[in-house]
Jmol script that loads the backbone (N, CA, C; Angstrom):
load data "model"
ATOM      1  N   MET A   1     -13.244   0.984 -17.684  1.00  0.00           N
ATOM      2  CA  MET A   1     -13.253  -0.558 -16.968  1.00  0.00           C
ATOM      3  C   MET A   1     -12.023  -0.455 -16.332  1.00  0.00           C
ATOM      4  N   LYS A   2     -11.503  -1.391 -15.158  1.00  0.00           N
ATOM      5  CA  LYS A   2     -10.747  -0.799 -14.418  1.00  0.00           C
ATOM      6  C   LYS A   2      -9.716  -2.635 -14.678  1.00  0.00           C
ATOM      7  N   LEU A   3      -8.709  -2.780 -15.412  1.00  0.00           N
ATOM      8  CA  LEU A   3      -8.090  -3.940 -15.716  1.00  0.00           C
ATOM      9  C   LEU A   3      -7.227  -4.474 -14.634  1.00  0.00           C
ATOM     10  N   SER A   4      -7.233  -5.609 -13.878  1.00  0.00           N
ATOM     11  CA  SER A   4      -6.098  -5.852 -13.171  1.00  0.00           C
ATOM     12  C   SER A   4      -4.871  -6.538 -14.048  1.00  0.00           C
ATOM     13  N   ILE A   5      -3.602  -6.153 -14.046  1.00  0.00           N
ATOM     14  CA  ILE A   5      -2.568  -7.125 -14.194  1.00  0.00           C
ATOM     15  C   ILE A   5      -1.626  -7.946 -13.850  1.00  0.00           C
ATOM     16  N   GLY A   6      -1.702  -8.689 -13.500  1.00  0.00           N
ATOM     17  CA  GLY A   6      -0.271  -9.650 -12.700  1.00  0.00           C
ATOM     18  C   GLY A   6       1.019 -10.152 -13.222  1.00  0.00           C
ATOM     19  N   ASN A   7       1.851 -10.821 -12.607  1.00  0.00           N
ATOM     20  CA  ASN A   7       2.978 -11.203 -13.109  1.00  0.00           C
ATOM     21  C   ASN A   7       3.622  -9.963 -13.699  1.00  0.00           C
ATOM     22  N   ILE A   8       3.761  -8.663 -13.338  1.00  0.00           N
ATOM     23  CA  ILE A   8       4.531  -7.721 -13.912  1.00  0.00           C
ATOM     24  C   ILE A   8       6.435  -8.047 -13.461  1.00  0.00           C
ATOM     25  N   PRO A   9       6.845  -7.845 -14.484  1.00  0.00           N
ATOM     26  CA  PRO A   9       8.152  -7.652 -14.116  1.00  0.00           C
ATOM     27  C   PRO A   9       8.459  -6.692 -13.455  1.00  0.00           C
ATOM     28  N   GLN A  10       9.520  -6.660 -12.012  1.00  0.00           N
ATOM     29  CA  GLN A  10       9.703  -5.798 -11.210  1.00  0.00           C
ATOM     30  C   GLN A  10      10.548  -4.728 -11.805  1.00  0.00           C
ATOM     31  N   THR A  11      11.169  -4.647 -12.620  1.00  0.00           N
ATOM     32  CA  THR A  11      12.158  -3.552 -13.406  1.00  0.00           C
ATOM     33  C   THR A  11      10.978  -2.701 -14.538  1.00  0.00           C
ATOM     34  N   LEU A  12       9.730  -3.562 -14.412  1.00  0.00           N
ATOM     35  CA  LEU A  12       8.586  -2.274 -15.659  1.00  0.00           C
ATOM     36  C   LEU A  12       7.969  -1.399 -14.837  1.00  0.00           C
ATOM     37  N   LYS A  13       7.971   0.007 -14.877  1.00  0.00           N
ATOM     38  CA  LYS A  13       7.458   1.050 -14.679  1.00  0.00           C
ATOM     39  C   LYS A  13       6.054   1.522 -14.974  1.00  0.00           C
ATOM     40  N   GLU A  14       5.347   2.541 -14.072  1.00  0.00           N
ATOM     41  CA  GLU A  14       4.235   2.418 -14.425  1.00  0.00           C
ATOM     42  C   GLU A  14       4.243   3.047 -16.434  1.00  0.00           C
ATOM     43  N   GLU A  15       4.764   4.213 -16.722  1.00  0.00           N
ATOM     44  CA  GLU A  15       5.272   4.992 -17.783  1.00  0.00           C
ATOM     45  C   GLU A  15       5.077   3.709 -18.808  1.00  0.00           C
ATOM     46  N   ASP A  16       6.104   2.713 -18.628  1.00  0.00           N
ATOM     47  CA  ASP A  16       5.948   1.800 -19.634  1.00  0.00           C
ATOM     48  C   ASP A  16       4.524   0.725 -19.741  1.00  0.00           C
ATOM     49  N   LEU A  17       4.168   0.750 -18.916  1.00  0.00           N
ATOM     50  CA  LEU A  17       2.381   0.027 -18.841  1.00  0.00           C
ATOM     51  C   LEU A  17       1.743   0.808 -19.114  1.00  0.00           C
ATOM     52  N   GLU A  18       1.533   1.729 -19.309  1.00  0.00           N
ATOM     53  CA  GLU A  18       0.905   3.051 -19.808  1.00  0.00           C
ATOM     54  C   GLU A  18       1.041   2.968 -21.174  1.00  0.00           C
ATOM     55  N   LYS A  19       2.322   3.060 -21.754  1.00  0.00           N
ATOM     56  CA  LYS A  19       2.729   2.753 -23.275  1.00  0.00           C
ATOM     57  C   LYS A  19       2.162   1.416 -23.737  1.00  0.00           C
ATOM     58  N   LEU A  20       2.228   0.248 -23.335  1.00  0.00           N
ATOM     59  CA  LEU A  20       1.532  -0.948 -23.324  1.00  0.00           C
ATOM     60  C   LEU A  20      -0.167  -0.880 -23.923  1.00  0.00           C
ATOM     61  N   PHE A  21      -0.411  -0.079 -23.109  1.00  0.00           N
ATOM     62  CA  PHE A  21      -1.806  -0.229 -23.161  1.00  0.00           C
ATOM     63  C   PHE A  21      -2.155   0.879 -23.722  1.00  0.00           C
ATOM     64  N   ALA A  22      -1.895   2.308 -23.953  1.00  0.00           N
ATOM     65  CA  ALA A  22      -1.979   3.235 -25.154  1.00  0.00           C
ATOM     66  C   ALA A  22      -2.597   2.516 -26.240  1.00  0.00           C
ATOM     67  N   GLU A  23      -1.887   1.826 -27.015  1.00  0.00           N
ATOM     68  CA  GLU A  23      -2.438   1.639 -28.111  1.00  0.00           C
ATOM     69  C   GLU A  23      -4.008   1.085 -28.402  1.00  0.00           C
ATOM     70  N   PHE A  24      -4.678   0.747 -27.443  1.00  0.00           N
ATOM     71  CA  PHE A  24      -5.496   0.221 -27.122  1.00  0.00           C
ATOM     72  C   PHE A  24      -6.976   1.400 -26.695  1.00  0.00           C
ATOM     73  N   GLY A  25      -6.343   2.487 -26.647  1.00  0.00           N
ATOM     74  CA  GLY A  25      -6.927   3.498 -26.120  1.00  0.00           C
ATOM     75  C   GLY A  25      -6.740   4.296 -24.966  1.00  0.00           C
ATOM     76  N   LYS A  26      -7.384   5.405 -24.857  1.00  0.00           N
ATOM     77  CA  LYS A  26      -7.208   6.167 -23.630  1.00  0.00           C
ATOM     78  C   LYS A  26      -7.006   5.925 -22.515  1.00  0.00           C
ATOM     79  N   ILE A  27      -6.077   6.105 -21.793  1.00  0.00           N
ATOM     80  CA  ILE A  27      -5.679   5.379 -20.545  1.00  0.00           C
ATOM     81  C   ILE A  27      -6.134   6.547 -19.297  1.00  0.00           C
ATOM     82  N   GLU A  28      -6.618   5.998 -18.483  1.00  0.00           N
ATOM     83  CA  GLU A  28      -7.607   6.879 -17.111  1.00  0.00           C
ATOM     84  C   GLU A  28      -6.676   7.418 -16.174  1.00  0.00           C
ATOM     85  N   SER A  29      -6.132   5.916 -16.056  1.00  0.00           N
ATOM     86  CA  SER A  29      -4.783   5.556 -14.361  1.00  0.00           C
ATOM     87  C   SER A  29      -4.146   4.559 -14.474  1.00  0.00           C
ATOM     88  N   VAL A  30      -2.989   4.479 -14.100  1.00  0.00           N
ATOM     89  CA  VAL A  30      -2.171   3.256 -14.239  1.00  0.00           C
ATOM     90  C   VAL A  30      -1.738   3.060 -12.787  1.00  0.00           C
ATOM     91  N   SER A  31      -1.165   2.081 -12.298  1.00  0.00           N
ATOM     92  CA  SER A  31      -0.607   1.842 -11.103  1.00  0.00           C
ATOM     93  C   SER A  31       0.224   0.476 -10.833  1.00  0.00           C
ATOM     94  N   ILE A  32       0.825   0.907 -10.362  1.00  0.00           N
ATOM     95  CA  ILE A  32       1.907  -0.861 -10.260  1.00  0.00           C
ATOM     96  C   ILE A  32       2.087  -0.760  -8.698  1.00  0.00           C
ATOM     97  N   LYS A  33       1.344  -2.301  -7.472  1.00  0.00           N
ATOM     98  CA  LYS A  33       1.693  -2.355  -6.251  1.00  0.00           C
ATOM     99  C   LYS A  33       2.885  -2.039  -6.097  1.00  0.00           C
ATOM    100  N   ARG A  34       3.987  -1.426  -4.581  1.00  0.00           N
ATOM    101  CA  ARG A  34       4.462  -1.371  -4.546  1.00  0.00           C
ATOM    102  C   ARG A  34       5.211  -1.760  -3.048  1.00  0.00           C
ATOM    103  N   ASP A  35       5.385  -2.509  -2.685  1.00  0.00           N
ATOM    104  CA  ASP A  35       6.226  -2.696  -1.312  1.00  0.00           C
ATOM    105  C   ASP A  35       6.495  -1.221  -0.596  1.00  0.00           C
ATOM    106  N   LYS A  36       5.902  -0.598   0.542  1.00  0.00           N
ATOM    107  CA  LYS A  36       5.867   0.480   1.004  1.00  0.00           C
ATOM    108  C   LYS A  36       7.224   1.148   1.748  1.00  0.00           C
ATOM    109  N   LYS A  37       7.997   0.024   2.233  1.00  0.00           N
ATOM    110  CA  LYS A  37       9.561   0.241   2.793  1.00  0.00           C
ATOM    111  C   LYS A  37       9.983   0.466   1.781  1.00  0.00           C
ATOM    112  N   THR A  38      10.586  -0.553   0.694  1.00  0.00           N
ATOM    113  CA  THR A  38      11.600  -0.539  -0.495  1.00  0.00           C
ATOM    114  C   THR A  38      10.951   0.149  -1.847  1.00  0.00           C
ATOM    115  N   GLY A  39       9.741  -0.217  -2.019  1.00  0.00           N
ATOM    116  CA  GLY A  39       9.335   0.671  -3.012  1.00  0.00           C
ATOM    117  C   GLY A  39       9.693  -0.369  -4.213  1.00  0.00           C
ATOM    118  N   THR A  40       9.762  -1.399  -3.779  1.00  0.00           N
ATOM    119  CA  THR A  40      10.016  -2.264  -5.106  1.00  0.00           C
ATOM    120  C   THR A  40       8.435  -2.745  -5.664  1.00  0.00           C
ATOM    121  N   SER A  41       8.366  -3.128  -7.025  1.00  0.00           N
ATOM    122  CA  SER A  41       7.309  -3.464  -7.734  1.00  0.00           C
ATOM    123  C   SER A  41       6.684  -4.784  -7.105  1.00  0.00           C
ATOM    124  N   LEU A  42       5.730  -5.431  -6.218  1.00  0.00           N
ATOM    125  CA  LEU A  42       4.839  -6.800  -5.954  1.00  0.00           C
ATOM    126  C   LEU A  42       4.657  -7.537  -7.133  1.00  0.00           C
ATOM    127  N   GLY A  43       4.959  -6.872  -8.258  1.00  0.00           N
ATOM    128  CA  GLY A  43       4.564  -7.871  -9.480  1.00  0.00           C
ATOM    129  C   GLY A  43       3.059  -7.810 -10.120  1.00  0.00           C
ATOM    130  N   TYR A  44       1.748  -6.627  -9.387  1.00  0.00           N
ATOM    131  CA  TYR A  44       0.828  -6.702 -10.311  1.00  0.00           C
ATOM    132  C   TYR A  44       0.319  -4.949 -10.362  1.00  0.00           C
ATOM    133  N   GLY A  45      -0.536  -4.748 -11.109  1.00  0.00           N
ATOM    134  CA  GLY A  45      -0.920  -3.574 -10.739  1.00  0.00           C
ATOM    135  C   GLY A  45      -1.973  -3.506 -11.168  1.00  0.00           C
ATOM    136  N   SER A  46      -2.729  -2.099 -11.861  1.00  0.00           N
ATOM    137  CA  SER A  46      -4.277  -1.922 -12.749  1.00  0.00           C
ATOM    138  C   SER A  46      -4.412  -1.046 -13.316  1.00  0.00           C
ATOM    139  N   VAL A  47      -5.155  -0.978 -14.527  1.00  0.00           N
ATOM    140  CA  VAL A  47      -5.018  -0.109 -15.594  1.00  0.00           C
ATOM    141  C   VAL A  47      -6.396   0.551 -15.654  1.00  0.00           C
ATOM    142  N   GLU A  48      -6.630   1.574 -16.137  1.00  0.00           N
ATOM    143  CA  GLU A  48      -7.825   1.967 -15.916  1.00  0.00           C
ATOM    144  C   GLU A  48      -8.362   2.616 -17.348  1.00  0.00           C
ATOM    145  N   ILE A  49      -9.074   2.217 -18.466  1.00  0.00           N
ATOM    146  CA  ILE A  49      -9.388   2.280 -19.501  1.00  0.00           C
ATOM    147  C   ILE A  49     -10.775   2.029 -19.810  1.00  0.00           C
ATOM    148  N   ALA A  50     -11.473   2.901 -21.299  1.00  0.00           N
ATOM    149  CA  ALA A  50     -12.602   2.835 -21.839  1.00  0.00           C
ATOM    150  C   ALA A  50     -12.677   1.326 -22.078  1.00  0.00           C
ATOM    151  N   ASP A  51     -14.207   0.933 -21.985  1.00  0.00           N
ATOM    152  CA  ASP A  51     -14.655  -0.138 -21.933  1.00  0.00           C
ATOM    153  C   ASP A  51     -14.277  -1.326 -23.330  1.00  0.00           C
ATOM    154  N   ASP A  52     -14.574  -0.317 -24.267  1.00  0.00           N
ATOM    155  CA  ASP A  52     -14.463  -0.771 -25.916  1.00  0.00           C
ATOM    156  C   ASP A  52     -12.978  -1.355 -25.765  1.00  0.00           C
ATOM    157  N   SER A  53     -12.406  -0.653 -25.176  1.00  0.00           N
ATOM    158  CA  SER A  53     -10.655  -0.436 -25.954  1.00  0.00           C
ATOM    159  C   SER A  53     -10.259  -1.780 -24.536  1.00  0.00           C
ATOM    160  N   ALA A  54     -11.115  -1.983 -23.781  1.00  0.00           N
ATOM    161  CA  ALA A  54     -10.455  -2.796 -22.161  1.00  0.00           C
ATOM    162  C   ALA A  54     -10.660  -4.030 -22.990  1.00  0.00           C
ATOM    163  N   ASN A  55     -11.577  -4.600 -23.606  1.00  0.00           N
ATOM    164  CA  ASN A  55     -11.886  -5.761 -24.269  1.00  0.00           C
ATOM    165  C   ASN A  55     -10.708  -6.443 -25.105  1.00  0.00           C
ATOM    166  N   LYS A  56     -10.625  -5.533 -25.759  1.00  0.00           N
ATOM    167  CA  LYS A  56      -9.229  -5.531 -26.711  1.00  0.00           C
ATOM    168  C   LYS A  56      -8.234  -5.907 -25.832  1.00  0.00           C
ATOM    169  N   ALA A  57      -7.654  -5.186 -25.483  1.00  0.00           N
ATOM    170  CA  ALA A  57      -6.846  -5.144 -24.389  1.00  0.00           C
ATOM    171  C   ALA A  57      -6.225  -6.356 -23.786  1.00  0.00           C
ATOM    172  N   ILE A  58      -7.727  -7.137 -23.134  1.00  0.00           N
ATOM    173  CA  ILE A  58      -7.137  -8.169 -22.741  1.00  0.00           C
ATOM    174  C   ILE A  58      -6.611  -9.256 -23.745  1.00  0.00           C
ATOM    175  N   GLU A  59      -7.934  -9.093 -24.466  1.00  0.00           N
ATOM    176  CA  GLU A  59      -7.658 -10.292 -25.857  1.00  0.00           C
ATOM    177  C   GLU A  59      -6.004 -10.210 -26.186  1.00  0.00           C
ATOM    178  N   ALA A  60      -5.718  -9.030 -26.285  1.00  0.00           N
ATOM    179  CA  ALA A  60      -4.188  -8.696 -26.875  1.00  0.00           C
ATOM    180  C   ALA A  60      -2.872  -8.699 -26.116  1.00  0.00           C
ATOM    181  N   LEU A  61      -3.577  -8.700 -24.746  1.00  0.00           N
ATOM    182  CA  LEU A  61      -1.793  -8.983 -23.641  1.00  0.00           C
ATOM    183  C   LEU A  61      -2.023  -9.446 -22.624  1.00  0.00           C
ATOM    184  N   ASN A  62      -3.204 -10.287 -22.235  1.00  0.00           N
ATOM    185  CA  ASN A  62      -3.434 -11.404 -21.684  1.00  0.00           C
ATOM    186  C   ASN A  62      -2.570 -13.092 -21.977  1.00  0.00           C
ATOM    187  N   GLY A  63      -0.746 -13.021 -21.565  1.00  0.00           N
ATOM    188  CA  GLY A  63      -0.550 -14.039 -21.571  1.00  0.00           C
ATOM    189  C   GLY A  63       0.604 -13.617 -22.412  1.00  0.00           C
ATOM    190  N   LYS A  64       0.793 -12.040 -22.715  1.00  0.00           N
ATOM    191  CA  LYS A  64       2.389 -11.625 -23.506  1.00  0.00           C
ATOM    192  C   LYS A  64       3.299 -11.705 -22.889  1.00  0.00           C
ATOM    193  N   GLU A  65       4.405 -12.095 -23.423  1.00  0.00           N
ATOM    194  CA  GLU A  65       5.769 -12.101 -22.608  1.00  0.00           C
ATOM    195  C   GLU A  65       6.358 -10.495 -23.085  1.00  0.00           C
ATOM    196  N   ILE A  66       6.671 -10.041 -21.460  1.00  0.00           N
ATOM    197  CA  ILE A  66       7.505  -9.112 -21.414  1.00  0.00           C
ATOM    198  C   ILE A  66       8.480  -9.377 -20.154  1.00  0.00           C
ATOM    199  N   GLU A  67      10.100  -8.840 -20.836  1.00  0.00           N
ATOM    200  CA  GLU A  67      11.065  -9.110 -20.374  1.00  0.00           C
ATOM    201  C   GLU A  67      11.258 -10.679 -19.572  1.00  0.00           C
ATOM    202  N   GLY A  68      10.534 -11.635 -19.958  1.00  0.00           N
ATOM    203  CA  GLY A  68      10.690 -12.884 -19.613  1.00  0.00           C
ATOM    204  C   GLY A  68       9.711 -13.456 -18.940  1.00  0.00           C
ATOM    205  N   LYS A  69       8.732 -12.901 -18.900  1.00  0.00           N
ATOM    206  CA  LYS A  69       7.397 -13.137 -17.291  1.00  0.00           C
ATOM    207  C   LYS A  69       5.655 -12.863 -18.734  1.00  0.00           C
ATOM    208  N   LYS A  70       5.301 -13.826 -18.112  1.00  0.00           N
ATOM    209  CA  LYS A  70       3.922 -13.869 -19.442  1.00  0.00           C
ATOM    210  C   LYS A  70       2.947 -12.872 -18.325  1.00  0.00           C
ATOM    211  N   ILE A  71       2.646 -11.794 -18.922  1.00  0.00           N
ATOM    212  CA  ILE A  71       1.757 -10.866 -17.819  1.00  0.00           C
ATOM    213  C   ILE A  71       0.321 -12.121 -17.826  1.00  0.00           C
ATOM    214  N   ALA A  72      -0.137 -11.513 -16.948  1.00  0.00           N
ATOM    215  CA  ALA A  72      -2.253 -11.648 -16.728  1.00  0.00           C
ATOM    216  C   ALA A  72      -2.711 -10.768 -16.443  1.00  0.00           C
ATOM    217  N   VAL A  73      -3.428 -10.276 -17.532  1.00  0.00           N
ATOM    218  CA  VAL A  73      -4.391  -8.998 -17.897  1.00  0.00           C
ATOM    219  C   VAL A  73      -6.227  -9.567 -17.924  1.00  0.00           C
ATOM    220  N   VAL A  74      -7.009  -9.179 -17.088  1.00  0.00           N
ATOM    221  CA  VAL A  74      -8.188  -8.913 -16.404  1.00  0.00           C
ATOM    222  C   VAL A  74      -8.946  -8.186 -16.067  1.00  0.00           C
ATOM    223  N   SER A  75     -10.794  -8.663 -15.905  1.00  0.00           N
ATOM    224  CA  SER A  75     -10.740  -7.480 -16.063  1.00  0.00           C
ATOM    225  C   SER A  75     -10.861  -7.446 -14.047  1.00  0.00           C
ATOM    226  N   ALA A  76     -11.110  -6.155 -13.395  1.00  0.00           N
ATOM    227  CA  ALA A  76     -11.253  -6.529 -12.357  1.00  0.00           C
ATOM    228  C   ALA A  76     -12.217  -6.600 -11.753  1.00  0.00           C
ATOM    229  N   SER A  77     -13.573  -6.419 -11.893  1.00  0.00           N
ATOM    230  CA  SER A  77     -14.487  -6.810 -11.296  1.00  0.00           C
ATOM    231  C   SER A  77     -14.773  -8.509 -11.809  1.00  0.00           C
ATOM    232  N   THR A  78     -14.125  -8.972 -12.772  1.00  0.00           N
ATOM    233  CA  THR A  78     -14.257 -10.690 -12.567  1.00  0.00           C
ATOM    234  C   THR A  78     -13.233 -11.030 -11.061  1.00  0.00           C
ATOM    235  N   LEU A  79     -12.585  -9.976 -11.033  1.00  0.00           N
ATOM    236  CA  LEU A  79     -11.412 -10.746  -9.724  1.00  0.00           C
ATOM    237  C   LEU A  79     -12.791 -10.278  -8.469  1.00  0.00           C
ATOM    238  N   THR A  80     -13.023  -9.469  -8.431  1.00  0.00           N
ATOM    239  CA  THR A  80     -13.857  -8.720  -7.236  1.00  0.00           C
ATOM    240  C   THR A  80     -14.787  -9.572  -7.132  1.00  0.00           C
ATOM    241  N   ALA A  81     -15.522  -9.955  -7.918  1.00  0.00           N
ATOM    242  CA  ALA A  81     -16.409 -11.200  -7.919  1.00  0.00           C
ATOM    243  C   ALA A  81     -16.489 -12.159  -7.390  1.00  0.00           C
ATOM    244  N   GLY A  82     -15.060 -13.046  -7.695  1.00  0.00           N
ATOM    245  CA  GLY A  82     -14.844 -14.243  -7.312  1.00  0.00           C
ATOM    246  C   GLY A  82     -14.522 -14.212  -5.589  1.00  0.00           C
ATOM    247  N   ASN A  83     -14.022 -13.267  -5.266  1.00  0.00           N
ATOM    248  CA  ASN A  83     -13.513 -13.176  -3.783  1.00  0.00           C
ATOM    249  C   ASN A  83     -14.538 -12.590  -2.834  1.00  0.00           C
ATOM    250  N   ASP A  84     -15.968 -12.145  -3.958  1.00  0.00           N
ATOM    251  CA  ASP A  84     -17.383 -11.466  -2.900  1.00  0.00           C
ATOM    252  C   ASP A  84     -17.574 -13.278  -2.546  1.00  0.00           C
ATOM    253  N   THR A  85     -18.040 -14.336  -3.470  1.00  0.00           N
ATOM    254  CA  THR A  85     -19.074 -15.002  -3.328  1.00  0.00           C
ATOM    255  C   THR A  85     -18.153 -16.245  -2.415  1.00  0.00           C
ATOM    256  N   ASP A  86     -16.419 -15.836  -2.612  1.00  0.00           N
ATOM    257  CA  ASP A  86     -16.072 -16.983  -1.775  1.00  0.00           C
ATOM    258  C   ASP A  86     -16.390 -16.430   0.007  1.00  0.00           C
ATOM    259  N   LYS A  87     -16.236 -15.359   0.247  1.00  0.00           N
ATOM    260  CA  LYS A  87     -16.421 -14.726   1.500  1.00  0.00           C
ATOM    261  C   LYS A  87     -17.599 -15.173   1.795  1.00  0.00           C
ATOM    262  N   SER A  88     -19.129 -15.068   1.036  1.00  0.00           N
ATOM    263  CA  SER A  88     -20.131 -15.351   1.178  1.00  0.00           C
ATOM    264  C   SER A  88     -20.563 -16.691   1.670  1.00  0.00           C
ATOM    265  N   LYS A  89     -19.842 -17.471   0.931  1.00  0.00           N
ATOM    266  CA  LYS A  89     -19.710 -19.146   0.796  1.00  0.00           C
ATOM    267  C   LYS A  89     -19.228 -18.954   2.323  1.00  0.00           C
ATOM    268  N   GLU A  90     -18.232 -18.592   2.179  1.00  0.00           N
ATOM    269  CA  GLU A  90     -17.126 -18.589   3.903  1.00  0.00           C
ATOM    270  C   GLU A  90     -18.360 -18.704   5.229  1.00  0.00           C
ATOM    271  N   LYS A  91     -18.994 -17.395   4.974  1.00  0.00           N
ATOM    272  CA  LYS A  91     -19.560 -17.169   6.173  1.00  0.00           C
ATOM    273  C   LYS A  91     -21.036 -17.677   6.412  1.00  0.00           C
ATOM    274  N   SER A  92     -21.177 -18.951   5.176  1.00  0.00           N
ATOM    275  CA  SER A  92     -22.839 -19.643   4.856  1.00  0.00           C
ATOM    276  C   SER A  92     -22.633 -20.890   5.888  1.00  0.00           C
ATOM    277  N   SER A  93     -21.297 -21.224   5.910  1.00  0.00           N
ATOM    278  CA  SER A  93     -20.960 -22.659   6.083  1.00  0.00           C
ATOM    279  C   SER A  93     -20.590 -22.213   7.537  1.00  0.00           C
ATOM    280  N   GLN A  94     -19.887 -20.869   7.815  1.00  0.00           N
ATOM    281  CA  GLN A  94     -19.719 -21.129   9.512  1.00  0.00           C
ATOM    282  C   GLN A  94     -21.316 -21.010  10.786  1.00  0.00           C
ATOM    283  N   SER A  95     -20.699 -21.778  11.612  1.00  0.00           N
ATOM    284  CA  SER A  95     -22.442 -22.258  12.648  1.00  0.00           C
ATOM    285  C   SER A  95     -21.946 -21.697  13.591  1.00  0.00           C
ATOM    286  N   LYS A  96     -22.490 -20.822  14.440  1.00  0.00           N
ATOM    287  CA  LYS A  96     -22.661 -20.540  15.497  1.00  0.00           C
ATOM    288  C   LYS A  96     -22.385 -21.698  16.329  1.00  0.00           C
ATOM    289  N   LYS A  97     -21.142 -21.758  17.095  1.00  0.00           N
ATOM    290  CA  LYS A  97     -21.259 -22.809  18.315  1.00  0.00           C
ATOM    291  C   LYS A  97     -20.942 -22.216  19.815  1.00  0.00           C
ATOM    292  N   VAL A  98     -21.997 -22.815  20.376  1.00  0.00           N
ATOM    293  CA  VAL A  98     -21.940 -22.212  22.042  1.00  0.00           C
ATOM    294  C   VAL A  98     -21.248 -23.035  22.933  1.00  0.00           C
ATOM    295  N   ASN A  99     -20.196 -22.379  23.854  1.00  0.00           N
ATOM    296  CA  ASN A  99     -19.631 -22.916  24.877  1.00  0.00           C
ATOM    297  C   ASN A  99     -20.889 -23.436  25.747  1.00  0.00           C
ATOM    298  N   PRO A 100     -20.756 -24.796  26.114  1.00  0.00           N
ATOM    299  CA  PRO A 100     -21.458 -25.358  27.309  1.00  0.00           C
ATOM    300  C   PRO A 100     -21.338 -24.473  28.777  1.00  0.00           C
ATOM    301  N   LYS A 101     -20.170 -23.962  29.087  1.00  0.00           N
ATOM    302  CA  LYS A 101     -19.858 -23.702  30.188  1.00  0.00           C
ATOM    303  C   LYS A 101     -20.555 -22.176  30.131  1.00  0.00           C
ATOM    304  N   SER A 102     -19.784 -21.448  29.134  1.00  0.00           N
ATOM    305  CA  SER A 102     -20.518 -20.068  29.148  1.00  0.00           C
ATOM    306  C   SER A 102     -21.700 -19.335  28.754  1.00  0.00           C
ATOM    307  N   ALA A 103     -22.891 -20.479  27.836  1.00  0.00           N
ATOM    308  CA  ALA A 103     -24.310 -20.328  27.622  1.00  0.00           C
ATOM    309  C   ALA A 103     -25.135 -20.125  29.002  1.00  0.00           C
ATOM    310  N   GLY A 104     -25.342 -20.766  30.005  1.00  0.00           N
ATOM    311  CA  GLY A 104     -25.560 -20.248  30.947  1.00  0.00           C
ATOM    312  C   GLY A 104     -24.721 -19.054  31.938  1.00  0.00           C
ATOM    313  N   GLY A 105     -23.717 -18.542  31.593  1.00  0.00           N
ATOM    314  CA  GLY A 105     -23.338 -17.346  31.860  1.00  0.00           C
ATOM    315  C   GLY A 105     -22.588 -17.906  33.484  1.00  0.00           C
ATOM    316  N   GLY A 106     -22.239 -19.308  33.590  1.00  0.00           N
ATOM    317  CA  GLY A 106     -21.089 -19.273  34.449  1.00  0.00           C
ATOM    318  C   GLY A 106     -19.685 -18.807  34.268  1.00  0.00           C
ATOM    319  N   PHE A 107     -18.813 -18.828  35.370  1.00  0.00           N
ATOM    320  CA  PHE A 107     -17.335 -19.233  35.111  1.00  0.00           C
ATOM    321  C   PHE A 107     -16.953 -19.462  34.306  1.00  0.00           C
ATOM    322  N   THR A 108     -16.185 -19.587  33.131  1.00  0.00           N
ATOM    323  CA  THR A 108     -15.484 -20.347  32.010  1.00  0.00           C
ATOM    324  C   THR A 108     -13.759 -20.615  32.461  1.00  0.00           C
ATOM    325  N   GLY A 109     -13.360 -19.967  33.695  1.00  0.00           N
ATOM    326  CA  GLY A 109     -12.222 -19.849  33.913  1.00  0.00           C
ATOM    327  C   GLY A 109     -10.892 -18.990  32.438  1.00  0.00           C
ATOM    328  N   VAL A 110     -11.346 -18.360  31.853  1.00  0.00           N
ATOM    329  CA  VAL A 110     -10.722 -17.915  30.794  1.00  0.00           C
ATOM    330  C   VAL A 110     -10.647 -16.233  30.749  1.00  0.00           C
ATOM    331  N   ARG A 111      -9.585 -15.546  31.207  1.00  0.00           N
ATOM    332  CA  ARG A 111      -9.809 -13.979  31.496  1.00  0.00           C
ATOM    333  C   ARG A 111      -9.829 -13.575  29.849  1.00  0.00           C
ATOM    334  N   LYS A 112     -11.464 -12.686  30.155  1.00  0.00           N
ATOM    335  CA  LYS A 112     -11.321 -12.043  28.880  1.00  0.00           C
ATOM    336  C   LYS A 112     -11.262 -10.492  28.806  1.00  0.00           C
ATOM    337  N   SER A 113     -10.800  -9.709  29.638  1.00  0.00           N
ATOM    338  CA  SER A 113     -10.325  -8.418  29.558  1.00  0.00           C
ATOM    339  C   SER A 113      -8.807  -8.490  29.232  1.00  0.00           C
ATOM    340  N   GLY A 114      -8.060  -6.946  28.884  1.00  0.00           N
ATOM    341  CA  GLY A 114      -6.647  -6.920  28.884  1.00  0.00           C
ATOM    342  C   GLY A 114      -6.395  -7.254  29.606  1.00  0.00           C
ATOM    343  N   GLY A 115      -5.368  -6.096  30.362  1.00  0.00           N
ATOM    344  CA  GLY A 115      -5.233  -6.663  32.005  1.00  0.00           C
ATOM    345  C   GLY A 115      -3.066  -6.014  31.652  1.00  0.00           C
ATOM    346  N   GLY A 116      -2.702  -5.973  32.618  1.00  0.00           N
ATOM    347  CA  GLY A 116      -1.448  -6.169  32.347  1.00  0.00           C
ATOM    348  C   GLY A 116      -0.453  -7.164  32.612  1.00  0.00           C
ATOM    349  N   GLY A 117      -1.091  -7.992  32.895  1.00  0.00           N
ATOM    350  CA  GLY A 117      -0.309  -9.641  33.369  1.00  0.00           C
ATOM    351  C   GLY A 117       0.413 -10.148  34.471  1.00  0.00           C
ATOM    352  N   ARG A 118       0.648  -8.432  35.418  1.00  0.00           N
ATOM    353  CA  ARG A 118       1.066  -8.818  35.804  1.00  0.00           C
ATOM    354  C   ARG A 118      -0.091  -8.931  37.615  1.00  0.00           C
ATOM    355  N   GLY A 119      -0.880  -9.789  37.854  1.00  0.00           N
ATOM    356  CA  GLY A 119      -1.085  -9.793  38.977  1.00  0.00           C
ATOM    357  C   GLY A 119      -2.183  -8.896  39.259  1.00  0.00           C
ATOM    358  N   LYS A 120      -2.412  -8.213  38.588  1.00  0.00           N
ATOM    359  CA  LYS A 120      -3.188  -6.717  39.252  1.00  0.00           C
ATOM    360  C   LYS A 120      -4.997  -6.951  39.304  1.00  0.00           C
TER     361      LYS A 120
END
end "model"
wireframe off; spacefill off
backbone 0.3
color backbone group
């Protein structure tokens, strides 16, 4: 099961996170998201661990204080499930609006192609 970890201290490394979760079971992968340019931790990441061990890790580590910060540990599937439902609601709530000027195929006065903008 993939777990999402939030509010990770910037000084924490992947090895530290692996040691923290290793007491609950075999770790398949560990990653901390980092800024592409600076390599600085963005404060969140993920750990893949066996399903039975994952639930124990969530119960034990969610809210645990590390270097003065309380980490958040949740199942990644609960995060993605929440995002999917929000997107579907957003799509269903949007109605198609038709511009009366363009509905008949007439000139709208708006240039739709790219162009150089130099009067070409």
